[in-house]
C-alpha positions in Angstrom: 45.3 30.1 28.5 46.9 27.2 26.7 44.2 24.9 27.9 41.5 27.2 26.4 43.3 27.2 23.1 43.5 23.4 23.1 39.8 23.1 24.0 38.9 25.5 21.2 41.0 23.5 18.7 39.3 20.2 19.8 35.8 21.8 19.4 36.7 22.9 15.9 38.0 19.4 15.1 34.7 17.9 16.5 32.6 20.2 14.3 34.5 19.3 11.2 34.2 15.6 12.0 30.5 16.2 12.6 30.0 17.6 9.1 32.1 14.8 7.7 29.8 12.3 9.4 26.8 13.9 7.9 28.3 13.7 4.4 29.2 10.0 5.0 25.6 9.3 6.1 24.4 10.9 2.8 26.7 8.8 0.7 26.2 5.5 2.5 22.4 5.7 3.2 21.2 8.3 0.7 19.8 10.5 3.4 20.1 14.2 2.4 22.3 16.4 4.5 19.5 19.0 4.8 17.3 16.4 6.4 19.9 15.3 8.9 20.8 18.9 9.8 17.2 19.5 10.5 17.0 16.5 12.8 20.3 17.4 14.5 19.2 21.0 15.1 16.0 19.7 16.6 18.1 17.3 18.8 20.4 20.1 20.1 17.5 22.4 20.9 15.5 19.6 22.6 18.6 18.6 24.6 19.1 22.2 25.8 15.5 22.7 26.7 15.5 19.5 28.7 18.5 20.7 30.7 17.2 24.3 31.2 13.6 24.7 32.5 11.8 27.8 31.4 13.3 27.8 27.9 10.6 28.1 25.2 11.1 28.6 21.5 13.9 31.1 21.8 16.8 28.7 21.1 18.4 28.6 17.7 21.2 26.6 16.1 23.6 28.0 13.5 25.5 25.3 11.6 28.0 26.6 9.1 29.6 23.8 7.1 32.0 26.1 5.3 33.5 27.3 8.6 33.1 24.0 10.2 31.1 25.5 13.1 28.0 24.5 15.0 26.9 27.3 17.4 23.8 27.6 19.6 22.2 30.9 20.6 19.4 31.9 23.0 17.3 34.9 21.9 16.4 37.4 24.6 14.3 40.5 24.4 16.0 43.7 25.7 13.7 45.1 28.5 14.0 47.6 31.4 12.8 45.1 34.0 13.5 41.4 33.6 10.5 39.2 34.5 11.8 36.0 32.8 15.6 35.6 32.7 15.3 32.8 30.2 13.7 35.0 27.6 14.6 38.6 28.7 17.7 40.6 29.4 18.1 44.0 31.0 19.3 47.0 28.9 22.3 47.4 31.1 23.4 43.7 30.6 22.6 43.8 26.9 24.8 46.9 26.3 27.7 45.1 28.1 27.6 42.5 25.3 26.5 44.9 22.6 26.9 48.6 23.2 24.4 49.6 20.5 21.6 47.5 22.1 18.4 49.4 22.7 15.1 48.6 24.4 12.9 46.3 22.2 15.9 44.7 20.5 16.3 40.9 20.4 19.8 39.8 21.4 21.4 36.5 20.4 23.6 35.1 23.2 25.8 32.2 22.4 25.5 29.0 24.5 28.8 27.3 25.0 29.0 23.6 24.5 30.4 23.1 28.0 26.9 24.0 29.3 25.4 20.9 27.9 24.8 18.2 30.5 25.3 14.5 30.1 21.5 13.8 29.9 21.1 16.5 27.2 23.9 15.0 25.1 22.3 11.6 25.4 19.0 13.0 24.3 20.5 14.7 21.3 22.2 11.4 20.3 18.9 9.5 20.6 17.0 12.1 18.5 19.8 11.9 15.8 19.6 8.1 15.7 15.8 8.2 15.5 16.1 10.8 12.7 18.3 8.4 10.7 15.9 5.5 11.3 12.9 7.6 10.3 14.7 8.8 7.1 15.6 5.2 6.2 12.0 4.0 6.8 10.7 6.9 4.8 12.9 6.1 1.8 11.9 2.4 1.9 8.2 3.4 2.0 8.6 5.9 -0.8 10.3 3.2 -3.0 8.0 0.3 -2.3 4.8 2.4 -2.4 5.5 2.9 -6.1 5.4 -0.9 -6.5 1.8 -1.4 -5.2 -0.2 -3.7 -7.6 3.1 -4.8 -9.2 5.2 -8.0 -9.2 8.3 -8.3 -7.2 10.7 -11.2 -6.9 11.7 -12.0 -3.4 14.2 -14.4 -1.8 12.8 -16.8 0.8 14.7 -16.3 4.0 12.7 -18.3 6.5 9.7 -20.7 6.6 7.8 -20.8 9.9 7.3 -24.5 10.8 4.4 -23.7 13.0 2.0 -22.0 10.6 3.9 -22.2 7.3 4.2 -18.5 6.8 7.1 -17.5 4.5 9.5 -14.6 5.1 10.9 -12.9 2.0 13.6 -10.3 1.3 12.2 -7.9 -1.3 14.3 -5.4 -3.3 13.0 -2.2 -5.0 15.6 0.1 -6.5 18.3 0.6 -3.9 16.0 -0.3 -1.0 15.1 -3.6 0.6 12.7 -4.8 3.2 11.3 -8.0 4.6 7.7 -9.2 3.9 5.6 -12.1 5.1 3.5 -14.4 2.9 0.9 -15.7 5.2 -0.8 -19.1 4.7 -4.0 -17.4 3.5 -2.0 -15.7 0.6 -0.2 -18.9 -0.4 -1.4 -21.1 -3.3 -2.6 -24.5 -1.9 -0.2 -27.2 -2.9 2.8 -24.9 -3.5 6.0 -25.9 -1.8 8.7 -23.4 -0.7 12.3 -23.7 0.2 14.7 -21.3 1.8 16.8 -19.4 -0.8 14.1 -19.9 -3.4 13.3 -16.9 -5.6 9.5 -16.3 -5.7 7.3 -13.8 -7.6 4.7 -12.1 -5.4 2.0 -9.5 -6.0 2.3 -6.3 -3.9 -1.3 -5.8 -2.6 -0.6 -2.7 -0.4 2.2 -0.8 1.3 1.4 0.6 4.7 3.3 2.8 7.2 3.9 1.1 10.5 5.8 1.9 13.7 8.5 -0.6 13.0 8.9 0.5 9.4 6.9 0.1 6.1 4.7 -3.0 5.9 4.5 -4.6 2.5 1.5 -6.9 2.0 2.1 -9.5 -0.6 0.1 -12.3 -2.2 0.4 -15.3 -4.4 -3.4 -15.8 -4.7 -4.4 -12.3 -5.9 -5.9 -12.2 -9.4 -3.5 -9.3 -10.1 -0.7 -11.7 -10.0 -2.0 -13.4 -13.2 -2.5 -10.1 -14.9 1.1 -8.9 -14.2 2.5 -12.3 -15.3 0.8 -11.8 -18.7 2.2 -8.3 -18.9 5.7 -9.7 -18.4 5.2 -12.5 -20.9 3.0 -11.0 -23.7 4.4 -7.9 -25.4 1.0 -6.9 -26.8 -0.3 -6.8 -23.2 2.7 -4.8 -22.0 2.4 -2.1 -24.7 -1.4 -1.9 -24.3 -2.4 -3.3 -27.7 -4.2 -6.1 -25.8 -6.1 -5.2 -22.6 -6.9 -7.6 -19.8 -10.4 -6.4 -18.9 -11.2 -8.8 -16.1 -9.7 -11.7 -14.1 -11.4 -14.2 -11.9 -9.3 -16.7 -10.0 -9.4 -19.6 -7.7 -5.7 -19.8 -6.9 -4.0 -23.1 -7.5 -7.0 -24.5 -9.5 -8.3 -22.3 -12.3 -8.4 -18.7 -13.6 -10.7 -17.1 -16.2 -9.4 -14.0 -18.0 -11.3 -11.7 -20.4 -9.1 -9.9 -23.0 -9.8 -7.3 -25.7 -7.7 -5.8 -28.5 -7.3 -2.2 -29.5 -6.2 -3.3 -32.9 -8.6 -5.3 -35.0 -5.7 -7.0 -36.7 -4.5 -8.5 -33.4 -6.2 -11.5 -32.0 -6.2 -10.9 -28.2 -6.6 -14.6 -27.3 -3.9 -15.7 -29.8 -1.5 -13.1 -28.5 -1.9 -14.3 -24.9 -1.7 -18.0 -25.8 1.4 -17.5 -28.0 2.9 -19.7 -30.7 2.1 -23.3 -29.8 0.9 -22.1 -26.4 4.3 -21.1 -25.3 3.3 -17.9 -23.5 0.4 -19.2 -21.6 2.3 -22.4 -20.7 5.1 -20.3 -19.2 2.6 -18.7 -16.9 0.9 -22.0 -16.1 4.3 -23.3 -15.1 5.0 -20.3 -12.9 1.6 -21.0 -11.2 2.4 -24.6 -10.7 -0.1 -26.0 -13.2 -3.1 -23.7 -12.5 -5.5 -23.9 -15.5 -6.1 -20.6 -17.4 -9.2 -20.0 -19.6 -8.8 -17.0 -21.9 -11.9 -15.5 -23.4 -12.7 -12.5 -25.6 -14.3 -9.6 -23.8 -17.4 -8.1 -25.5 -19.6 -5.0 -24.9 -22.6 -7.3 -25.5 -23.4 -8.9 -22.1 -25.0 -11.9 -23.8 -21.9 -12.6 -25.9 -19.6 -12.0 -22.9 -21.5 -14.2 -20.5 -21.7 -17.0 -23.1 -18.0 -16.8 -23.7 -17.3 -16.8 -19.9 -19.1 -20.1 -19.5 -16.8 -21.9 -22.0 -16.0 -24.6 -22.6 -19.7 -25.2 -22.4 -22.0 -24.4 -25.3 -24.7 -21.8 -24.7 -28.1 -21.7 -26.4 -29.3 -18.3 -25.1 -28.5 -15.6 -22.6 -31.4 -13.6 -21.3 -30.6 -10.5 -19.1 -33.2 -10.2 -16.4 -34.7 -6.8 -15.6 -33.2 -4.9 -12.7 -36.4 -5.3 -10.7 -35.5 -9.0 -10.3 -31.8 -8.5 -9.4 -29.2 -6.0 -10.4 -27.0 -7.5 -13.2 -28.5 -10.9 -13.4 -29.2 -13.2 -16.3 -30.7 -16.6 -17.2 -28.6 -18.9 -19.4 -30.0 -21.8 -21.3 -27.6 -24.6 -22.3 -28.1 -28.0 -23.9 -29.0 -30.8 -21.5 -25.7 -32.6 -22.1 -23.8 -29.4 -21.4 -25.3 -28.5 -18.0 -22.7 -30.2 -15.9 -19.9 -28.7 -18.0 -21.4 -25.2 -17.7 -21.7 -25.5 -13.9 -18.3 -27.2 -13.6 -16.9 -29.3 -10.8 -18.4 -28.2 -7.5 -19.8 -25.2 -9.4 -16.4 -23.7 -10.2 -17.0 -22.8 -13.9 -20.3 -21.0 -13.2 -18.8 -19.3 -10.1 -15.7 -18.0 -12.0 -17.9 -16.8 -14.9 -20.1 -14.9 -12.5 -17.0 -13.2 -10.9 -15.5 -12.5 -14.3 -18.7 -10.8 -15.7 -20.1 -9.3 -12.6 -23.5 -11.0 -13.3 -25.5 -13.4 -11.2 -26.0 -16.4 -13.6 -28.9 -18.8 -13.4 -28.1 -21.8 -15.6 -31.0 -23.8 -17.0 -31.1 -26.9 -19.2 -33.0 -26.6 -22.5 -35.6 -29.2 -21.4 -36.5 -27.3 -18.2 -39.7 -25.2 -18.3 -38.8 -21.5 -18.0 -40.9 -19.0 -16.1 -41.9 -15.9 -18.2 -39.9 -12.9 -17.2 -43.1 -11.0 -16.5 -43.9 -13.6 -13.7 -40.4 -13.1 -12.3 -40.9 -9.4 -12.1 -44.2 -9.8 -10.4 -42.8 -12.2 -7.9 -39.9 -9.8 -7.2 -42.2 -6.9 -6.6 -44.3 -9.0 -4.2 -41.1 -10.1 -2.4 -39.9 -6.5 -2.1 -43.3 -5.3 -0.8 -43.3 -8.1 1.8 -39.8 -7.3 2.9 -40.7 -3.6 3.2 -43.7 -4.5 5.4 -41.7 -6.7 7.7 -39.1 -3.9 8.1 -41.8 -1.4 8.9 -43.4 -3.7 11.5 -40.0 -4.4 13.1 -39.3 -0.6 13.4 -42.8 0.1 14.8 -42.4 -2.6 17.4 -39.0 -1.1 18.5 -40.9 2.2 18.9 -43.6 0.6 21.0 -46.2 0.6 18.3 -48.0 -2.3 16.8 -49.3 -1.5 13.4 -52.4 -3.3 12.0 -51.4 -5.6 9.3 -53.8 -5.7 6.3 -53.9 -8.3 3.7 -54.7 -7.2 0.1 
């Protein structure tokens, strides 16, 4: 009798310690008690089912924090003839436990902890540990997913000597995680050191089996945009909008800006007094050149500005039959190389910035009339359609007769 009382006392103590541990997890890791109780309940039920074949969904756990009790019950239907002892109980046996029991009732029979086997206890422990891990990963994902397309400052923890990839420790709120900056996302020519603080752009946050995966970049055009938001108050508050960014990381960036306030010069706001604002960003980007132009609703003005520092004589938008969003730009003969840029960089960035295919011509070059371009495009389209039709017919075993007009 004394042994039973001591055992009961120890069980009560364990239950109280159990609830204390749950509270400590909530304080230390920020995991809600309700979440952990759900996982622990699942663990206990899973453990019991594993140790008792034939049990289905008739096991329930009752955890009472006020009383410091955790009790498990199996629910059984009261029947005349028992076919499945795991889910049914005879009326005679039911009335021994509860005299008022009747046929059709559902009786809850308490399962004593001593009935748990060693394997069941291990299973419960594993599920609890997994629950904590999943909760932590979920909290990290929730925190970092709000930082997509934002800037974060990370601390370099390791540099792989084999491929140059950089490991960073990133913090967001109370959460932290490790991310990897691959060589393809690094700016050519940048040098990194362990312990260095580095600003990175969060491209995407994904769920993964080993925890959230934060994809970061130093080459993404969004990095430049976020840097201007940090440095230029007018961009941060929305007075000046960055409409488009085209970037070749480590070399040059073109950025189109526009102001909601006619009294605010968008280019001047981004450049800052004596160029202080833009210079700060250039320094962060290790000397990358930044061209800031004014965005315009007029495609001709916009494209001409995008080709700066070259002068532009005319911009002629070509009809859609020639090519969607394409144009022909005429520049002075002595400005042709400037408009194209070294290795075509200026023209390439202007095309990315505006979304137009740009054909640059010197003023001295003879220009084909647009009507001729349209006619040529229609002929090319008809020829392509004919070739496609012949290829399809050949696949079907047919050889159509080709006629020349």
